[in-house]
C-alpha positions as CSV (number, residue, x, y, z in Angstrom):
1,M,-22.9,-27.9,7.5
2,I,-21.0,-24.7,8.5
3,K,-23.1,-22.2,10.4
4,I,-21.9,-18.6,10.7
5,G,-22.9,-15.9,13.1
6,C,-21.8,-13.5,15.8
7,C,-21.6,-13.5,19.6
8,G,-24.4,-11.1,20.3
9,Y,-26.0,-8.6,17.9
10,P,-23.4,-6.1,16.5
11,T,-26.1,-4.3,14.6
12,S,-29.9,-4.1,14.7
13,M,-31.7,-7.4,15.0
14,K,-33.6,-6.8,11.8
15,K,-30.4,-6.1,9.7
16,Y,-28.6,-9.0,11.4
17,Q,-31.4,-11.5,10.7
18,E,-31.5,-10.4,7.1
19,N,-27.9,-11.6,6.7
20,F,-27.4,-14.5,9.2
21,H,-29.4,-17.5,10.4
22,L,-27.5,-17.9,13.7
23,V,-26.6,-15.8,16.7
24,E,-25.1,-16.6,20.1
25,L,-27.2,-14.9,22.7
26,N,-24.8,-13.2,25.1
27,K,-27.3,-11.2,27.2
28,T,-28.0,-14.3,29.2
29,F,-24.5,-14.2,30.6
30,Y,-25.3,-11.0,32.5
31,D,-29.0,-11.2,33.2
32,Y,-31.9,-13.7,33.4
33,P,-34.3,-12.2,30.9
34,R,-38.0,-12.2,31.5
35,I,-40.0,-15.0,30.0
36,S,-42.0,-12.5,27.9
37,T,-38.8,-11.0,26.5
38,I,-37.4,-14.5,25.5
39,V,-40.7,-15.4,23.8
40,K,-40.6,-12.1,21.9
41,W,-37.1,-12.8,20.7
42,R,-38.1,-16.2,19.4
43,E,-41.4,-15.0,17.8
44,S,-39.8,-12.0,16.1
45,A,-37.0,-14.0,14.5
46,P,-37.4,-15.9,11.2
47,E,-38.6,-19.5,11.6
48,D,-35.2,-20.9,10.4
49,F,-33.2,-18.6,12.7
50,E,-31.1,-20.4,15.3
51,F,-30.1,-19.2,18.8
52,T,-27.3,-20.6,20.9
53,V,-27.3,-19.4,24.5
54,K,-24.4,-18.3,26.7
55,A,-24.9,-19.5,30.3
56,H,-25.1,-17.0,33.1
57,Q,-21.9,-16.0,34.8
58,D,-23.4,-17.4,38.1
59,I,-22.5,-20.9,36.8
60,S,-19.1,-20.1,35.4
61,H,-17.7,-17.3,37.4
62,K,-19.6,-17.2,40.7
63,F,-20.1,-20.9,41.4
64,K,-17.2,-22.0,39.2
65,L,-19.0,-25.2,38.0
66,K,-19.9,-26.4,41.5
67,A,-22.8,-28.7,40.7
68,E,-24.9,-28.1,43.8
69,S,-24.5,-24.3,43.8
70,S,-25.1,-24.1,40.0
71,A,-28.3,-26.2,39.8
72,A,-30.8,-23.4,40.0
73,S,-29.1,-21.2,37.5
74,F,-28.6,-24.2,35.2
75,G,-32.3,-24.9,35.4
76,Q,-33.1,-21.3,34.3
77,M,-30.7,-21.6,31.4
78,K,-32.4,-24.8,30.2
79,Q,-35.8,-23.0,30.3
80,I,-34.4,-20.2,28.3
81,C,-33.0,-22.6,25.7
82,K,-36.3,-24.4,25.5
83,L,-38.2,-21.2,24.8
84,L,-35.7,-20.1,22.2
85,E,-35.6,-23.7,20.7
86,A,-31.9,-23.5,21.2
87,K,-29.9,-26.7,20.9
88,I,-26.6,-25.5,22.4
89,L,-25.8,-24.0,25.8
90,L,-22.3,-22.4,26.0
91,I,-20.4,-22.2,29.3
92,Q,-17.4,-19.9,29.3
93,T,-15.2,-20.2,32.3
94,P,-12.6,-17.4,33.2
95,A,-8.9,-17.9,33.0
96,S,-8.9,-18.1,36.8
97,F,-10.7,-21.5,36.4
98,R,-7.7,-23.7,35.9
99,P,-7.1,-27.4,35.2
100,D,-6.7,-28.1,38.9
101,S,-10.5,-27.7,39.0
102,L,-11.2,-30.4,36.4
103,D,-12.8,-32.6,39.1
104,D,-15.4,-29.9,39.7
105,A,-16.1,-29.7,36.0
106,K,-16.4,-33.5,35.7
107,E,-18.9,-33.6,38.6
108,F,-20.8,-30.7,37.1
109,F,-21.2,-32.3,33.7
110,E,-22.1,-35.7,35.2
111,K,-24.8,-34.3,37.5
112,M,-26.4,-31.7,35.4
113,N,-29.3,-33.1,33.4
114,S,-29.0,-31.4,30.1
115,D,-32.4,-32.7,28.8
116,G,-31.1,-33.2,25.3
117,L,-29.1,-29.9,25.1
118,T,-25.6,-30.0,23.7
119,L,-23.3,-28.4,26.3
120,A,-20.3,-26.5,24.9
121,W,-17.4,-25.4,27.2
122,E,-14.9,-22.7,26.4
123,T,-11.8,-22.9,28.6
124,R,-9.6,-19.8,28.8
125,G,-6.0,-19.1,29.7
126,P,-2.6,-20.7,28.8
127,S,-2.9,-23.3,31.5
128,W,-5.3,-25.2,29.3
129,E,-3.0,-25.4,26.3
130,Q,-0.6,-28.1,27.6
131,K,-0.8,-31.6,25.9
132,S,-1.3,-33.4,29.2
133,V,-4.2,-31.1,30.1
134,Y,-5.8,-31.7,26.7
135,Q,-5.7,-35.5,27.3
136,R,-7.4,-35.1,30.7
137,L,-9.9,-32.7,29.3
138,S,-10.9,-35.1,26.5
139,K,-11.4,-37.9,29.0
140,I,-13.8,-35.7,31.0
141,L,-15.7,-34.3,28.1
142,E,-16.3,-37.4,26.0
143,P,-18.5,-39.4,28.5
144,S,-20.8,-36.4,29.0
145,N,-20.6,-35.5,25.3
146,V,-19.5,-31.9,26.1
147,V,-18.1,-30.0,23.2
148,H,-14.7,-28.2,23.7
149,V,-14.9,-24.6,22.4
150,T,-11.8,-23.1,20.9
151,D,-10.6,-20.7,18.2
152,P,-9.2,-23.1,15.5
153,L,-6.7,-20.5,14.4
154,K,-5.1,-20.9,17.9
155,A,-5.9,-24.4,19.0
156,M,-8.0,-27.4,18.0
157,P,-10.6,-28.7,20.4
158,A,-9.9,-31.5,22.8
159,Y,-13.2,-33.1,22.0
160,T,-16.2,-32.5,19.6
161,S,-19.4,-34.5,19.4
162,T,-21.6,-34.3,16.3
163,V,-21.0,-30.5,16.9
164,A,-17.9,-28.4,16.6
165,Y,-18.2,-25.0,18.1
166,F,-15.7,-22.2,17.4
167,R,-15.5,-18.7,18.9
168,L,-13.2,-16.1,17.4
169,H,-12.0,-13.2,19.6
170,G,-9.1,-12.1,17.5
171,L,-5.4,-12.8,17.3
172,G,-4.0,-9.5,18.5
173,K,-2.5,-8.4,21.7
174,R,-5.8,-6.8,22.8
175,M,-8.7,-9.2,22.8
176,Y,-11.5,-8.2,20.4
177,Y,-9.4,-5.5,18.7
178,Y,-8.8,-7.4,15.6
179,Q,-9.9,-7.7,11.9
180,Y,-9.3,-11.0,10.1
181,S,-7.4,-11.1,6.9
182,N,-8.5,-13.0,3.8
183,E,-5.7,-15.5,4.4
184,E,-6.8,-16.1,8.0
185,L,-10.4,-16.6,6.9
186,K,-9.2,-19.2,4.3
187,K,-7.4,-21.1,7.1
188,L,-10.5,-20.9,9.2
189,H,-12.6,-22.3,6.4
190,A,-10.1,-25.2,5.9
191,S,-10.4,-26.1,9.6
192,A,-14.2,-25.8,9.6
193,K,-14.4,-27.8,6.4
194,S,-12.4,-30.7,7.9
195,F,-14.9,-31.0,10.7
196,E,-17.8,-30.7,8.3
197,N,-16.4,-33.5,6.2
198,E,-16.6,-35.7,9.3
199,G,-20.4,-35.1,9.3
200,K,-20.4,-32.5,12.1
201,E,-22.4,-29.4,12.4
202,V,-19.8,-26.6,12.6
203,Y,-20.7,-23.4,14.4
204,V,-18.4,-20.4,13.6
205,L,-19.1,-17.4,15.9
206,F,-17.2,-14.2,15.5
207,N,-16.6,-12.1,18.7
208,N,-14.2,-9.3,17.6
209,L,-14.9,-5.6,17.0
210,T,-15.4,-6.1,13.3
211,M,-17.4,-9.3,13.8
212,F,-20.3,-8.3,11.6
213,D,-18.1,-7.5,8.6
214,D,-15.8,-10.4,9.1
215,A,-18.7,-12.8,9.4
216,L,-20.2,-11.4,6.2
217,R,-16.8,-11.8,4.4
218,F,-16.4,-15.3,5.6
219,K,-20.0,-16.2,4.5
220,H,-19.4,-14.6,1.1
221,Y,-16.2,-16.6,0.7
222,I,-17.9,-19.9,1.4
223,E,-20.8,-19.1,-0.9
224,C,-18.9,-17.5,-3.8
225,G,-15.3,-18.7,-3.4
226,E,-14.0,-15.1,-3.3
227,F,-13.7,-12.2,-0.8
228,R,-15.5,-8.9,-0.9
229,S,-13.4,-5.8,-0.4
230,L,-12.9,-4.5,3.1
231,T,-14.3,-1.0,2.2
232,N,-15.5,0.9,-0.9
233,N,-11.9,2.2,-1.3
234,V,-8.4,0.9,-1.4
235,G,-5.0,2.4,-0.6
236,I,-4.8,6.1,0.4
237,K,-8.5,6.6,0.1
238,S,-9.3,3.7,2.3
239,M,-6.8,4.9,4.9
240,R,-8.3,8.4,4.8
241,E,-11.8,6.9,5.3
242,M,-10.6,5.3,8.5
243,L,-8.9,8.4,9.8
244,E,-12.1,10.5,9.2
245,G,-13.8,8.3,11.8
246,I,-11.4,9.5,14.5
247,K,-12.3,12.5,16.8
248,F,-9.5,15.1,16.4
249,P,-7.3,16.5,17.8
250,A,-5.7,13.1,18.5
251,T,-2.3,12.0,19.6
252,R,-0.3,9.3,17.7
253,S,-1.2,6.9,20.6
254,I,-4.9,7.5,20.3
255,I,-4.8,7.0,16.5
256,F,-3.0,3.7,16.9
257,K,-5.5,2.5,19.5
258,A,-8.5,3.5,17.4
259,I,-7.5,2.1,14.0
260,G,-4.0,0.6,14.2
261,W,-5.5,-3.0,14.6
262,K,-7.6,-2.7,11.4
263,L,-6.7,-3.8,7.9
264,V,-6.3,-1.7,4.8
265,E,-6.2,-3.0,1.2
266,L,-3.5,-1.6,-1.1
267,E,-4.0,-1.4,-4.8
268,D,-2.5,-4.8,-5.4
269,V,-5.2,-6.4,-3.1
270,K,-2.6,-6.9,-0.5
271,Q,-3.9,-6.5,3.0
272,V,-1.8,-4.9,5.7
273,K,-2.4,-3.7,9.3
274,V,-2.9,0.0,9.6
275,D,-0.3,0.2,12.3
276,Q,2.3,-0.8,9.7
277,L,1.5,2.2,7.7
278,L,1.4,4.5,10.7
279,K,4.5,3.2,12.5
280,D,6.8,6.1,11.2
281,I,4.5,9.0,11.9
282,P,5.9,11.4,14.6
283,P,4.7,11.1,18.2
284,K,2.6,14.4,18.4
285,T,-0.9,15.7,18.4
286,Y,-2.7,15.8,15.0
287,N,-5.5,18.3,14.4
288,N,-7.1,16.5,11.5
289,A,-6.9,13.6,9.0
290,D,-4.9,15.7,6.5
291,E,-2.0,16.2,9.0
292,V,-1.8,12.4,9.5
293,M,-2.0,11.6,5.8
294,Q,1.0,13.9,5.2
295,E,3.1,11.6,7.4
296,V,1.9,8.3,6.0
297,R,4.1,6.5,3.5
298,F,2.5,3.9,1.2
299,R,5.0,1.4,0.0
């Protein structure tokens, strides 16, 4: 089964829960919510709605998976998961946590009593992408049945259990500033489907700026075999719609940062990055969308 959702609520809880049955709770990374708040989250959600929980940064960033130091925080996370009826606890370590700390991770996963929780670990940084590191990582994760979390459009996990857990932050130069194309979502589905065919539960969590729309498009594709349009318009009208969301006056640089990473659909259903259409506009300050549109060349 492929389960789709977002990392946190990108819209109101009501609207979100009308469209998805899964969310990764990210507030627990920054705070330890009150018991009453957690109970309210569970009670206000539909019965078939599933939470996964992101572990507090004390575990991953402050104590850096030191078993003894992390014990109390880990216990609080387990309690939160129990109240939410969550099956998965995600631990995301920073890029500063490098493969030379694998022994600490090994001890952490061996000593922490998960009480039936599935632990999922997202490693970050290029130091984890070497083949030799992947082999060591797999040997550490498998005995403790810890799921390796990756973006399958970038790298496959070193180990999965009966669960595969994917987090998508975008493929651009700036993390989160990304909108997935139809072709990329097709590739994502192919990867997720391969794990589903092995009998695994596949969690696909979007964590980019257009996460809600991308997740909806991905869900629609799986259910209907086709993609919905990015916006109500295509071509010039779609481009203008994006520009009207910018606060003018605005420089070329500001416009690029605001919408250059987004996609626009041309009349032939081809999707292109907005920055490709804006690349030839002069470097000056624009007073309104009309001035920008006069410089844009659609090809």
